[in-house]
C-alpha angles and dihedrals in degrees: 000000000000133000126222138169114257089232093063119098117274111251132194086235091064093085111182109014118208124179106215100188125103092218123057109248117253118255097012120116120212089244093052091046090058093195131179088200146350108221113191092164093076096042119098117270118265092249094051091045091052092047094048093049089178092282112157094217089061097046096097094050092040091054092053093048092046093049088052090053090047089058085075092055100059092129092052094044090051091050091054090046090053090053089050092057090066103034144000116286119205114200107209125207138170104218117122097223113075091195101046111049144104096250089069091056091044090051092050089051093048097049096042089076102031 
């Protein structure tokens, strides 16, 4: 399971491509996104996303709150894990910062139980 910005070029190595944002990324057409699925269920809630605002000082607290939200998505997470057992899964996100974003948290949750 890898993560990648939606704005990066599509690669054959991406495998199964899942957009994990609640909002469609600006400036990306559905064709260019080349998604296998758009999974809003495992994205942070709108309230949590707005509060976090990609501020580094909030990352630790955001991670805890997001993981709490993901506890309600066990079935979805297990479905993604099952896909990842057979092929690479690429979690796509739109945030500018590659070190401060929800996809990192989501990936850690997914691989912690693979």
